[in-house]
N, C-alpha and C positions, 0 to 999 in steps of 0.2 A: 545941789542937794548937800553940799557941804561935806562935812567930814564928822567921825565921832569926837568925843570931848576929850582932850588931854587926860582928864581923870579916868574916863573908860579904858583908854589905850594904857594908861600905867596900871590899872588893876589888871587888866589881861595879862600883861607882862608880869606882873608879880605872880598871878595864878600860874603861868606857864613855869616859872622858876620853881614854884613850890610842889608842883605834881609830883615830881620823882620823889620826894620826901614822902608825900602823903599816900603814894601808890605803895610804899613799903606797908602801909597798915590795912590796906583796902585792895582786896584780890580782882572785884570788878574794875577799880580805877586802874590797877596794874595792867589788866588785860587790855585796857581801851590804849593806855599810853601806848604798849607795846605793840599793838596792832595799827597805831597811827602812825609808827615809823616807817618811813618810807612812801607814805600816802601820796605826796606831790610828785615823787618820781612815777609813781604807778598811773596817777591820772595822767601825768604830762606823757607817758609812753602810749597811754590809750588815745589821747588826743593826737598824736602824731601818726599813729597806724590807722586810726579807725575815724577820725572825726571828720565828716563830708561837709564842709562850709556851703554847700547847695542846699541841704536839707537843715531845716531849723531842728533845734535841740532844745528839748523842754527839760529842766533841770527842776527835780522835787528832793526837797530836804525833809526828813522826819526823824526826831531827836532818838526816839526811842520805838519800842513794838507797837504800844497805843497808836501812836501819831502814824506809825506806818501801815497799821491796819487802816486808818482812814485814807491814806493815800492810795491803797491797794487796788479798791473798785475803780477808782478815777485811773489810775495807771492804765488798768488792763482795759477800760472803755478806749482811751486815747490810741494804745497798740492796735485795737481792732478798727477804730475808726480813722485812723492818722498814720498808716503802717510805714509811709514815707519819714515821719519823723523819728529824730533820734531821741532817746531817752536816758537820762541819767538819775541816779538816785544816790543821795547820801544820808548818812544817820549818824549818830553821836556815841550811843551807848552799846556796848559789847551786846546786850540782851537782844540788838536787832540784827545780828549778823546772820542768823539762821532764816529769818524773814527775808532779808534783802536778796538770799540767794533764790528764793522762788519768784521774785518779782520779774515781770516780762520788759526787763530794761536791757539797754546796750551797755551799761558800765553801772558798777553799784561800789561803793567805799564809803570808809569814813569821811566826816568833815573836817578839812583841817583846820587848826586853830585860827579863832577871829583875829589875826594879825595882818598888817598891811602885807608883806611880803606874800606871805600863803595865798591870802585873798587874790593879789595879782595872777599869782603862777596858775591857780585854779581857775579863774576866769579866761586866762589865755588859753588854757588847756580845753576847756569845755566850749567856749565860746556860744554861750546859751543864747536863744533866743528870748526865752521867759525863765525865770526862777522863781519856782511857789514852794511856800513853806506850809507845813502841814499843821494844824493847830494853834500855835502861838508863838514858839520860839522864832525870833527875826534877829538874826544877828545884825548888829550897827555896821561894822566894818564892811562886811559882803555885802548888806543890801545896799549902802550907800555907793560902794564902788561898782557895783552892777548897774545902778540907776546912773550913774555918771557914763558908762558905756553905753547905755542906751536899752540895758535889759528890761524888758517887762517883768514887774514885779506881781507876785499875787499872794494870798494867805486862804487856804481851805478849811472847812471844819472849824472854823475858829470860835475859840470860845475863852471868856475870861470869868474866873470864878468871883463871886462879890468882894471877896475879902482876900484877893490875891496880892501877893506882895509887890507885883509889877505894878499896880496902882499907887504905889508909895515910892518916895525917894528914898534912894537914887536910882532904882532902876528904873523907875518913869522917866527920869530926865534923860537917862542914858540913851533909853529906845524910842523916845519920842519923833526924832528925824527920821528913824527908819521906819516906823509906822507911817509916818506921814508919805513917804516915798511910795507907799504900796497904792496900785493902780486899780485894782480890783480883790475885794475882800469876800469871801463866802461865810457868813455865820451861822452857827447853829440857831440862834434864836435872835430875837429883835433885841433883847436885854443884853445880850453878848456886844451886839453892834453898838449900844450906847456905850459899854465899858470900853469898847476898842478906841471911840471917840475920845473917851478921857485920855486913853493912851499916846493919842496923836492922829489916829487913823482920820482922813478926810471923811466926811458923811457921805459924799458923792459915789465915793468907792464901794460903798457897803451894800450888800444885798443878802436878805437871808435863804441860804440855799439847805440847811440841815445839815445833819451829822451822818457822813457816809457811814460810819462804823453799822448803823442799822442795816444797810445793805450787804455789807461784808458778812455779818454774822447771820443774816437770814441765808445768802446765797451759800454760805459754808454749810450751813445746817440741811440746806436742799440737796447739797451733793455728797453729804455723808453717806459712806458705805459701812453698813452694821457688819457687814459679813468679814471686814479687815480686823486684824489683831492690833492692838491689845485689847479692842471692845469685845471683839467676838467671844474672847477667853472669858472677860468679866460678865457679859452677858449670860452666861450661863451659870445661874444661881437656883438654889432651891426655891420652890414654890413659897410665896409670901415674905422674901426677903425684902427688907426696908433699907433701900440704899442711901446713904448720905454723900454727897460729894463734897467735899470741902476741898476749895481752889486756891490757888496763890496765897497760902497762908506764910505767916511769919510766925518766930516763936510765941509771940505775944497774942496771936491769935490761937495757936494751938493750946496755950495755956487756960482756954476758956472751953474750946472744942473739945480735947480730949477729956477732961473732967466731965463735961455735961454727957458724952458719949458713955462713960462709965455707968453714970445714973440711968441713961437710955438703956443700956444693955440688960441692966438688973430687970427691967420689967418687960422689954421686948428682945428677947434672946435672938429673934431672926434679923435684927438690925447689923447693918453693915456700914461700915466708914472707908471710904476711897479717900485718902488724904493726899493732896497734890502740893507740897511746898513750893513757895515763888521760886527757892534757890534750892534745888534738890543736891547739894554738894555733901561731901561725906561729914563734915562738921553737924551740918543740920540734920542729916539722916540718922546720923548717932545720938543727936539729941532728942528725936522723936521718940527713938527705941528706949531711952533712958526715961522719959517722961511717962511713956507707958508702961514700964516696968514699976516705976514709982506709984502709979494709980492702981497697980493690981490687972492691966490689962492683958489679955492675951499678947504673946511676941507678935509685933507687926510683920506681916509679910511683904517685901518689895516686889512690886509689879514686875520687874525683871526675873523673878524667882516663880510667878505663876506659870505653871507650864499649860495646864489645861483649862482647869477651874480650880476654885478656891472658895471653901467655906470660912475662910479665916475673917475673922469680925473687923480686922483692921488691915487696909491694903494700903501701901504707901508707894507712889509714883515717884520712882527715882529717874525720870527722863522728864526732857523740856518737850514742848510743842504739840502734846497731844490732848492737853486739859480741855480746850473747847469742845472735842467730840466725846470726853469722857461724862462731860456732864448730861449727855443723853441717856446715861445710865440712872440718873438722879431721881428717886422720888422727891427729893427735896435738897437744896444746896446751902452751903455756907460759902460766902466769897470773903476772902481775906484782905487784910489791909486796914480794916476800920478798926484795927487794935494797934495798930503800927502808924509810926509817923510818915510812912511813905504814902500814905493814903490808900483808898479803897481801889480795888480792881474791878475789871468789866463783870457788871451785873447783867448785861445783856446776852453774855454766852449762855447760863444755865436760861434765862428767861425766855429765849427762843425756843428751846425744847419743853417748855411749859413746867419748869421746877420752881417751887415757890423758895424765896430767898432770904437768909438771915444775913445781916450785916452787923459789924462792930460800931460802936458811938461815932468813930471819926468819918461819919459819911456825907456831911452836909457840902463838901466840895464837890462831889458827884451829882450833876445833873439827871443822869441816868437813875442813879439810887432815890433821888428825891421824886421823880415821876412816878418809880416804882413802888415805893412806900404811899404815896399819896393815892394809888390806885389799888391797893391792896395786894399787890404781888411780891411784897417784900415785908420783912419787920426789923425794926433796927433794935440792938440790944443797947443795954446799960453797960457801965464801966465793969461791973460785978456781973457778968451775964451768965454765969455757969446755970443757975436754976432757971432763969428764964429761957435759955435757949432750950434745955432739957423741956422744960413745959410746953414749949413751941413745937418742938418735934413731936411729942407724945399726942398734942392736938392735930397735927398733919397725919400722924400715922392713924389714930382712931377715927378720923373725920375725913374720909376719902372726898366726900364732897367739898368740904373748906379746901382740903389741898388743891382739887381741882380748880376750884373758884380763883383761887390767887394763882395757879399756874397759867390760867386762861388770860388772866390781867396782864401777865408778862408778855404773853404771845401776842397780845393786841397791842402792846407798847410797841414791840417792834416792829409789827406789821404797818402800824400807822406813822412809823418813821421812814419807812422805806420812800426811795424816788430822790432823796440825797445825791445819789451817786451821778446821777443824769443831769441835775441841777448844776451840780459843781463840774462836771466833765464840760458841760457847755460854756461854764464861766472860763474855763481852763483854755478852751479853744478859742475863745473870743480874745484872751490875753495874747495867744500867739499869734493870731488873725490871719494865719493861713493854712 
């Protein structure tokens, strides 16, 4: 299988040296760097104490929350169908820490940096029978070293955006041997499969299995308990309340959503905005309060301050991990990221509850948003979207039939996407082979 190129190894080494400096200016990066300290000692200690070489170990890696949610239904199914397997889960972003604690695995931790010494140590500690990546991130050093040890390699819920930078030099050249080493690849669509071939994947390794997130969001919605707080508190609202849930927003999204809500509130006094910022840190929450004040909105009430019920027009969610459930409150939804360089967040989470969706102009990299817009379950806003968003909210408020039709299109899309988890689990079980 060879080894990663000298240029790739040099780049990783330089990045490793630059991380402490960059972390001074990025709290998320600083958190990841701090939490990754000692990861090799932790994984090695787990291996010595708990690794049973008589049992196959499946190692799943998912960089962040989105990829983790794609892996979750597969891990749950494998745990139920092959309880004698040991399961390991690694992630890269600090945002995945909370999710990792909920997964049915034997060990979960950060992925060590993709350098030869760390890779050798983690492979020795876990001794995996199979290593499966979720979505697209395939680390060359780890992948090629695992292949040399005879570890079976897979990729699930695989997708490559048509304009992805991975399809261009130098990323394409660095990763090509790693993609070629993959033995089984479950793609979301046939088009994704063709793009993976451009990255180096072997055609014979590819099959279309679908996107497991459809199963994940559908099953979460089915299990959702409406009697639990904070949903129960927010669900107690005056008759006729028109609730907008704006989820995973960034300041650039809020610069459109808040002014549009000002306009709506002047015509629909019963409107309510539940705003869930992507990163509800103190600075972001303070920025929302300041923006609301400038616009003349009533002072936002934080979710943690809502005791029984609140008639406040603006409620700001100041905790993470509950947004998917809060979409059940929504008459309509706004999904953040479409006005931000990080990209659009999940449109499936509101769609599963039948909430019509509005998104910012940068939605083209999201397959789900594309499908939802094509089916009439979502609308895409322009760069200057204040008036357009206000008008669309008015349409959905005054025409319940149009709102219901758009919401039904979203629910139908999620329903048609189910079954991917079962197909993907079968692929993973074939990979391990016992």
